[in-house]
N, C-alpha and C positions, 0 to 999 in steps of 0.2 A: 781223515786223516789232515789238520790245516798243511796247505803249500807253503804256508808261511815259514813253517819249521822243516821242509824236507832237507834241508843242506844240514842240520843239527846233527851229529854223531857224536859218540861216546860222552863224554862228561866235559863239562869246562866250568871253570869256578863260576863264571857269572851265570852261571845256570839259576839256581835258586835253590834255595832254602830247602826243596824238598828233594834231590837227591841225596842220598845218604848211603855210608857202606857202614863201616863197623862202628863202636862205639867207644868215645875215649870212658877212660878211668872216671867214674864216679864216688864221692865219697858217702858216705852213711850220713854226713851231717850238713849233705847238699842242701838245699832251699827246695821245699817239697814240690811236686810239678803242680802245675796251674789242675786244681779243680780237685785236686788229692789232701787227705792230710796227709802227714809227715808218716804214721804206719804205713797206710796204704802206697804213699808214694814209694816207700823202699820196697817192701813188695811189688809194686808196679814195674822198678828199673830191674829187679831180678828176674822176673819172668823175660821181660825185654831183651835181656841180654843172652838167655838160654835162647830163644826165638832168633835174633842174629846171628849166633852160630851155626844154623841150621841150611842156612840157602848156600847149596852148591853149584860153581859153573860147570860142571858136568851133567847133570841135570837139565840145565837150563838151553844146554848145547843140543840135548837129547831132545829137549820138547821143542826146540825151532827146527831140529832138520825133518822132524815129524810130523812138525803142523805146515811146514812149508813145503814139505817132498812135491805137491802137486797144485795146481789151481784150485781156487776153493773161493769163487763167487757167489753169491746169492745162487740159489737153484741149484747146483753142481752135487754129483754125485760125494764127493769130497768134501765138500763143506760139511755136509750133513754125518760124515764120516768121525770127524774131526770134532763135532760138538758131541757125538755119543762117545769119542774117545775123552773128553775132559768130562763129562758126566761119569765116566766110569773110574777115573781118577780121583774127584770130588769124595764120589761113595768109597772108592780103597780109602782115602785117607780120613774118614768117619763123619764125613760130613752128611747133612739132610740134601739131596740134590733132587734136582726135576727139571724135566726138558719143557719151558712152554712155547709154543709154536702160535706163528700170526701168519696171516696172507695177505700178502702185497703186490703192488703192481711194481713191476721189474720188466721195462721194457729191453730187447737186445737188438743187434742190428739184425737187419735180413735183406738189407742192401744199403751199399756206400758207393758211391760213384762220385768223384770229381776229377774235374781234367779243364786244363789252361786252353782255350779256343781264340784267342786271340794274344798280341801279335804273331806268337806262333803252339801250336799245338806242343802240351806238352800232359802227361797221365802219371798222376802221382806214386809212389808204390803203396802208400795205404799199409805198411805191416813194418814190424819188428822183428831181423833175422836172428836166426841161430849164430850165437857165438859159440864156437867148436869148445873153447875151455872152459863155459858155463852148462854143466850137465841139462839144468832142466829149462834153459833157453827155448829148446826145442822141443817142448811139449806142445804144439801150435793146434792138437786137433782137439785139447781142452783149454786153450785159451780163448776170453775174449778178445775180439778183435778191438782195434785203437777205436774207440769212439765217446760220445760223451750220453750219459745216460740222463734222461727225460728231456731229451732235444724233442722236438715235432718231425713227422715225416715233413717233406719238402721237396719240390724240383724247381730249382731257380738256375735262371742263368744271369750275368748281369756283370759289368764293371764290378773291376776290384779296389778297395780302397783302405791303404795301412791307417791303423788308427792309436797306434802304440801300444800301450796297455789296454785302451778301451774305458776309461774310467771317463767321468763325467770331464774332466779339465781339459781332457784329452779333446773332446769334441768342442771346446770353448775355443781352441788353437785350434781346431779345423775349420771353425766360424772364420777365425782372423785370416784364416791362408785361403778363405773362398773357395772352399770345398766341401762339397756336399757328398753323404753318403746315401740319400734318399733314394730307393731303386739300387743300390749298391751291396755285393757283398763284401764285408769288412774283414780283412785280418789283423788278429791282434796278438800282440806276443803274451804269453804266460808271465803272472806278477803283478804286485803292486795291489791288486784286489785279489778276492776268489771267484775263479773262474765264470762262474755261472753270472756275473753283474756284468761280463763281457757281452754276451748276447743279449740282454736286458736293456741296459742303455744304446747297444748298437738299435735293436727295433723301437727303442722312443725316439731315435733320431731317422727312423723311416727305412734304415737298411732291410734288406730281404733275407740275408743268409750270414754267417759267421764263421770264420775258419779262427782258429787257436794255435800256435804256435809256441813251442821251446825255444827262444834265439840261444845260442853259445853263450852271448852276455852272460846270463842269468843264471845258467846249471850245464855248461857246455865247457868247449874246449878253453873258453877266454879264464874258467875259475880252475880249470887243471888239466890233468892227463884225464881222456873220456875212458870207458870202461871196452875191452877187458884190463887195459895195463893201467887205469887210474878208477877214480869212482864216479868219473862223472857223466854226463848223457851224452851216447853216442849221437852220431849224425842222423840216424833212422830210429832213433828212440822218443817215443810219444809218451805224452801223459793223459791217460784215460783220467775221467773224474766225471762225476755228478752236475750238471747245470743246471738241476731243479732249483726255483725261486724259493730257497729255502731260509731268506730273510722274511715272509711271508707265514710260512710254517713248516718244519721240516717233517719226515715221516713219510707214511703211506698216503701219494695224493688224492688216492678216494675216501679216506676215513680219517680227514682231519679234526681233532681234538677227541679221538676214541679209538682204543684200540682195535686193529684189525683184526680181530676176531672171525671165524666163520660165518656168524650170526650177523656181524655188523653191518650197518647200512651202507650203501656204498654209492658214492657218485657216480653219475655218468662223465665219461670221459672228459666230454664238450665243457661239461659245468668245471672242471679242474682248474685253479689259477695257478697253480706253481710249476705248471707245463710251460717252456720257453715260448715264446711268440714266432720265433724263426727258425727254419733248421742250424746244427751246430756241426762243426768237426774239427776233432783235435787233430792236430798233423807233426809232423819231425821237421828240422830245421834243414834237413836234406830236401824234402817235400816242399817246402816253402822256396827256398833260394831263386830257385827259375822264375816262380811268382813275380817274389819282390822284386828281383831284379828289373821284370819287365815294365815295371811300373813308369810311370813317366809322371808330370805334376810338378808340384814345388818340392825342392831338396827337403827332408823331413827337420825337424828344428834337430838342434845337438842332441839332446837328451832325448832325442827318440831312435837314436841310431844305436842298434845292434851291434855284434861283433863278426856278421858272415862278410865275404870279402866282394861287396857290393856297397853303391852307393843308395841310402835309403831314402828313396822316393812316395809320397805319399799317396801319386795316383791323380786319376783313374791313368789308364794305357793298356791294361789288361782286361781281357774278358773271362771268367770262369761259368764253368757249368759245376752246381752241387744237386746230388739227388741222396736222398736218405728215406727208404723206409725200414720200420722195426716192429718186431713182434711184442705187441701188447700184451704180454702175458703177466697172470698173476703165479707166485713162487710162492713157496714157504719157507720162514724164517726159523731157525732153530735156537733158542735161549737156553743159556744154562743158568740156574738158579739153584745154590746151594747156601743153605743156614748152618750157622751158631748158635741156637737159642740163648739168650741172655738168662743172666741166675737170679738178678736182681729187677733188671728194669726190661722185660722182654718185650715189650710195645716201646721201646725205643730201638731204632734202627739204625746201624752204620752201616751202609752201602759203599761197596766198592764194585767198580765195574771196568773193561777194557775188551773191547770185540776182537772177536775172532776170523772173522769173515776178511776177504782182500779182492783187489783188482785181478789178480794174478796169484804167484806164489808166497808175495806178501811178507818175506822173513824181518824185513826191517817193519814196516807197517803192514800189518799190527803186530807180528806173530813175537816181536822180541820185546813188546809191552805185557801181550798175553800171558809167554814164558815166566817173565817174572810174576805176574798173576797168581799162577799155577803154583808156582814156588813158594809161594806166601803160603799158599792155603796147605799143601804139604806140609810145611812147618807149623803153624797153626793146628794143622791136625796132631801133629807130635807133643804138642803143649797140652791136650787134649789128655794123651794118654798121661801125661804126666802130671794131670789134677789142674790143671788151669782150666776155670771157668771164668767167661767174659760176663761184666755185668749185664750190657747191652746185647740184646741178639746183633750179630753180626751177618751182612749177606753178601755173598761173592757172585757177580753175574758175569759170563761170558757172553756178549753181543755178538748178534748176527745183523749183517747187513747196514752196518755204519755205514760203509764205504758208500752207497748208493745214497742214502739221503739220511743218516742218524737211525735208521729204520727201528731195529730191532729193541734201542733202548728209548725211543720215543713211544712205539705200539705198548711198550710191556709200561711203561709210567702212565701212558695215557689207560691202558687197563685197568689198573692200580692205583687209578689217580686220588681217590678218597681214601684208602691207607696210608699211601706215602705221604699226603697232607696231614695225616692223625700223628705218624710214625717216624717217618724218616729226618733224623738230628743228622748228619752230613753225609753228602755223596763223595767219594775218593775216585778219580779218573784217572787212569794213564792210555796212551796210544804207542806207537812207536815211541821206543825208548831213544828219544832223540830231538825230542820236539823242541828244547832249545828254549822254553820261560815253564817258567811254575808261576800258577796265576789261582785265583779263586777268589770268593767271599771273604773281604775283608774283616767280618767278625770273627776269622779264623787266623788271622794274620800271626798275632799275638802266639799262636800254638804252635803252628807249625813254625815259627821260629825258635820256639823251644825246643822242638825236634832238632832242629838244624846245629844245635851248639850242643846238644848231646852225640853229634855223629861228627866222626873223624873223616874226612877226602880220602880216597883210595890212593892216587897220586901224591898228593902232598901231608901226608899224615898230620893235617890241623883239621880244626874242626870247620863242617862246611860253611856255616855261617862268617865265619873268619877269612875262608878264601874268595867269599861272594864279595865281602864286604872291600877287600884287599883291589878285586877285580873292577868293582865299581867305581873305587878311587882312581883308576888309571886314569877313567875316561869322562867322569862323574863334572859337571859344571859347577855344583853345588857342595864341593867336597868336604864342608863343614857340616851339612846335614848328613853326609854319609858315615863321619868318625863320631857323630854325636848322636846319633837318633838311636834309642832303646832296640828297635826290630828293624830290618831289614824291609823295603818295601816290595809288595807281591804284587803282580799285573793283575789286573781284572780280565774277567770273563765273557768272551763274545759267544762266538759258536765253532764250528769246527771239528766236533767230537761229544761222545756220549754225556757229557755234562751237562746238556742243552736244555733238553726236557726238565734234568732235576730243578738247575737254578733260575733259567728264563721263562720256564712254565709254571713248576711248581712252587718255587721261593724255599729251596732245600740247600742249605749250605753247602758249599762245595768247595773242592780242590783238584788241581789237575796236577799230574805228579809226572816228570821225567829229566831227562838228561841231553845234553848237548852243546854243541858249538867249537869243539875242537876240531873236527872235521867234516867236510860237505861230501856231498853227491849228487847225483844227477837221474838218479833209477826210481824217483817218486812212481808210484804206478805205472810201472812200466813193468816188461816180462823180464828187466834185469834184477827187481827187487826180490833176490830169493837167497836160498842158504849159502851158495858159491860168492855172490857179490858181500853177502853179512859177514861171512868169517874171513876174506880178506881184506874188506876197507873201513867195517865199522867195528864193533866191541869184537875182535876177534878172539879174543879170549873170554868174553862173558864175565866178567869180572864188573862190570856196569849194569848187567843185567841181574846180578847178585845186588849190588846198590839198591837198586830199585825194587827190589822185593824186600829189602832190609828197612830201605825207606819208610814204602807205602804200609808193610806191615808193623811197622814202629806206631806210625801215626795211626791204622785201626785199632791196635790196640790199646793205646793210649786213650782213644777217643771212647773205645768201646768198656773201659778201665775206670774211667774218671768217676769218683761221687758225685760232681758237680759238673755236668758239660763245661768244656773250660772255651765258652764263645767273649771274646773280650769288645767293647763297646769304646773304648777310648781310641784306639787306632782307626776304628771305622768311622768315628765321628771327626776324625782331624781327615781321615781321605774324603769323606764327603765332603768337606770345607774347600779343599782342593779342590773339589770340583767344581763347588757353585763359583769359586773364583776364577776357574778357568772360563766359565759358561758367561760371565760376568765382562771377561776379558776379549772374549770370543767375539761379543754383542759389541761391544766397544769397537775393536779392531776391525770388524765386517763395518760398521757404521764409516768410520774414520777413512777406510779404502775405498769406500763407494762414492763419499764425498770427494776426495781424493781424485780417482779416477773421472767422475764427471767434470772435474775441473779442468782435468788437462784433455779433454775430448774438446771441452770448449774452449782452450786456448790455441789450440791445435798441434799440441805437442806429438800425438802418435800419426799425424798427415805429415808432419812435417821431419818425423826420423823414420818413417817407412820409405826402406831400400825400394827404388822404382825396378833393381833388377829381381828384388826377392820381395814383392810386397806384403804387406802385413795390413788387414784391413783393422782399424779401431775396434777394441769392444766397445757393445751395447751401454748404454745410459740405463742407470739404474737409480728408482727412486731410491732417496737415504731413508735408510729404518729409523723408527722412531725409537726414543726411548725404552726400555723395558723396565717393570717396576719387578724387581728380584724381592724384595719385600719378604714375602712368603715363603722364599727359600731360606730367608737368614732366620725368621722366625722359627722354621723347621729346626735347622740347625741348633737354634738355642734351645731346644727341647731335648735333643738328642745331647748335647754338651750337659747340660744340667741334670739330665737322668742317669746318662753314663757314668758322670762323678759319681752320684748316689747309688750306684750299682757297688763303684768298684769301691765306696765306702762300708757299704754291707759284706760286702766279700772280704775285704780287710778285717772285719771284726771275725767273720767265719774261720779264718785261717790264721787268727791269731793263739798263741801259744801250740803249737803244731797241728792248729786245725782240727782239736779235740772237739769244739762243735760242729765242724762239718763230720767229723767220723759218727757222731751219736745222731745226727739229724736227720729225718726222714725228709727224704729232697727229691719225691716225686711230681710234685706239683711245680716247685720251682725250677725242674728240667723242662716240663712240659712247658713251662712258660717261656723258657728260653728259647725252644724249638721255634715256636709260635713267632717269635721276633723277625725272623726273616720271613716268615708269610706274612708280615706287617706288610713289607715292603713291595707287595707284589697287588694288584688291582685287577678285579675279576674280568673285567671288560678291556685290559691289556693296554698296549701302546697303541696313538692315532693311526688309523689304517690297519693295525698288524696286531686283532685281539688274543691271538696265540699264544704271544711274547708277555707276559704279565708282569715282570719284573720290573720296575721302575728308574734301578739304579744302573742294572748292566742289561744291554743285549747287542746283538751283531747289527752293524748299521747296514741301513736300506741300503746305503750303494758300497759297502765295503764285504759284505757276506758272513765274512769270518771277523773281522776286525773290530772290536767291542766300540761302543758309543755308551760312554756313563752318562746318566739321567738322560735318556737318548730322547725323549718325548719333547725336554727343552734345545737338547743340543741339535735335533736334527732341524727341530722349525726352526733356527737361527740360521742353521748351513744352507737351509733349503728358500730363505726368505720367506717365510710363513710368520709373518710377526705377529700377525692376531692369534694365531694357534699356541705361538710360543709364549705369548702374554696366556692364556688359559693354562697351557699345562704346568707355567710356573704355580699357579695357585693350588694345581692340582697334583702336582708332587710336593710343594709343600705343605699340604695336608698329611700325604703317605709320611713325611718325615714326623709331624706331630704326631702321629699316630703311632708309628716306630716308637718316638719316645715314650708314651702311654705304654707300650708295650713292655721296655726296658725296665720303666717304673712298677708294673705287676710284678716282673721279677724279680725286681730290688725286694720287693715286698714279699713276695712269697719266700724267698730266701732268710729274708729278718725275721719272718715269722717262725720259720723252722729251727732257725739256730738259737730261739729263745729258752 
C-alpha cells in the first residue's frame, strides 16, 4: 500500500467518487445507465439495490478480527491459513474458486546491527515494544523484525549525513551547502517519495548506506496524540517496507516479465537489477534522535527541520556502523482466484482485487479492504441464488505478497498475460480502506461519476459526488470548473498497489477505490496496525467498510451487466489535452528558469546574497534547453478529439428511443474493440530504460516510486534535461495517440454496424 495514503482513515467527502454507501432513490423514468438500454437499466438498478442491502458491518468486523489475529506476512503459517479460509468462504458463497501459487524471492533479516561510534557510543533499540492495552502487539515471536525488504547485505562504517527526505532536490541543496555524501551513510526521513527512492538516490551520489526514520512532524506527536492514547506513531514505532527498485519492474526479482512458477527460469541473484546498491534499514524516531543530535556541520534549511527537540544539522559529526545480513529464501505465495461465469460475454472479464498479506497484523493495511471485498463476494453469491446472472465473467482475487513488491498480482498477471490482454475489460482495486484518493483510467471517469451520483454519503446523506464537489469548492483555485464541469476529475494511477501490473504493464483500464481523509494515523507497517488500533481509531463501527463493499460491488455489477462497455473518450481526450499543455508549460518554465539562473550566476547574485556565517554555494550553470516540437502530440490529440466525438455521435444514436437499438444489437465485436482501446495506449518495448512499464500515459515516476508521471516518457525526459530523448518521445507518444484514435474509430464503426 502507498505510504502517501497512510494517514487517511474512514471517509471524507473530498475522497472521491468511489467511496459509496446506500443508494439514493431512483425513478423508473431516470436516464438509462451508460451502456444500457432503458429496459436493461431498470433491471440493473433493481439488482443493485438488492445488492447494497446485503453488506453488514458485523460481518466486516468478524472478517477483520479473524484475518488480523496473527502476523501474516509471506511465508508464515497464518498467511496460508488466511488464504485457505478465504478460499473456503468463496466456495461456501457459490463461487468457482481456486488457489494459485507462485514461488518468489523474499529475503528476511538474519543479522541487524546499528551503532553510533562517535562522538559517543549509542546502540539503537531496533524493536517495537509491546503496548499493554494492545493484545496482539506482544506476538513478537511471529512478527517480522523492523527492516527494509530487498536491501542488499552490507557491513559499512562511515560518517552520517542528514539528507531530509533524500530526494533529488535535497542533494542539490547539499551541493550548495558544500556537503558531500560520498563514502557516507545517509539518514533520511520517510515522506515526499516512496521509500525505495531514498537509497537509490543516495547510492547515485556515492553513499555507502542508508537509514530511514519516521520524523514525528510527519506522523508522530506533531500531528496528534501517539498510540495508545491516540492514532499517531509512538517514539519506538517503525515503518517496515520494501525498497526494491520497483520503478524498473515490480514482482519477483528473479523472474521479470514471467510468472514465478516452479518451472520458470530464474536470474542469478547477481544479475537482479531491482535490489538496492547499498544496505538500508528503517528506524524509529527514538533511535534516530541521538544520532541526529550528534551531527554538526551546517544547520539544516528550515523546510528540512522535523519536530524532534534538537537543532537539525546536516553533518557530518557522527560516525555509525551498519551491518545487515539476510536470508535470501524462496517463499510460496497463495493467491485466491474466484469466478462467476458471464452469461452473455464469458470471454469479457471484470477483475476485482485486494491483497490479504500484511507486514504484521495489518488490520488497516490490507484487511480493512480485504474484508470489504469478501463482503461483496458474499452479497454477490446471495444474488446468484436469487437468479441474478452477470453478462460478463467476474473474477475476484485475494492477492498474496503485495507488501513486499506487488508479488501476487504481478506474478499472476505475468503468468496469464495473453489471456488478460485478450479478455480483461476492467480491473478494480482496493487496499487499506483509507487510501485517501480515488484514481484510475480516464476512459472510466464518466462511468465512476455515474456510480457516485447514485449513492448517498453515509455521514451527510447527500450524493457522494455532491459532497466531493462541495469539498473541492472549499479549496479549489478554479471554482468555476468545479461548479460547471459535468464530471468530477479523478486522479491518475502510478503504482503502490495491485493495479500496477494491470494498467501499467498490460494496458487494462483500471480503478482504485477507497475511503480516507477525516482522521490520520501513524501505525503504517508497524506492529500497531492491528485490530485494537483499527477499532479504536479508524472505522470503529465498520460502516465505511460496508460503504466500500457497496461502492466496489456496484461498480463491478454495473460493468459486468452493461450491454455496451461504458467507456468514455470525451473526458479522456480532455485529460490528455491537459497533460500535453502541462508538458508544454514544463518545457517553457524549465527553459526560462535555467536562463534566469544562469544570468543571476553571471551577475553575482548568489555570491552577493550568501551569508558568510551560513554560506551557500551558487548552483551550477546549465545549458539553456532547446525548443521542443510538440506538433506530434498536438496531431495525436486532434485524432483523439475527432474520433471521440464520432464515437459519442454513434452512441447517441444507439441510445435513442430508450436504447432499443442497443437492446437488439449484437455487441460482441463492438465490446471487443472497446476493450482494445486501452491496449492501444501501450508499447511492447515500454518506457525508455523501463520496458516492463508499457502504458504511455500512466506510470510511476523513476524518482517518485509510487507517484504517477503522466505521459512519462516525455515528462521525465524534460525533468531530467534529456532534450534529444524528449523530442524522440514526443514523436513516439504522438503516434500512440493517433493509433488510439484509430482504435476508437474502429469501435465506433463496429457499434454503428451493430445498431443498423
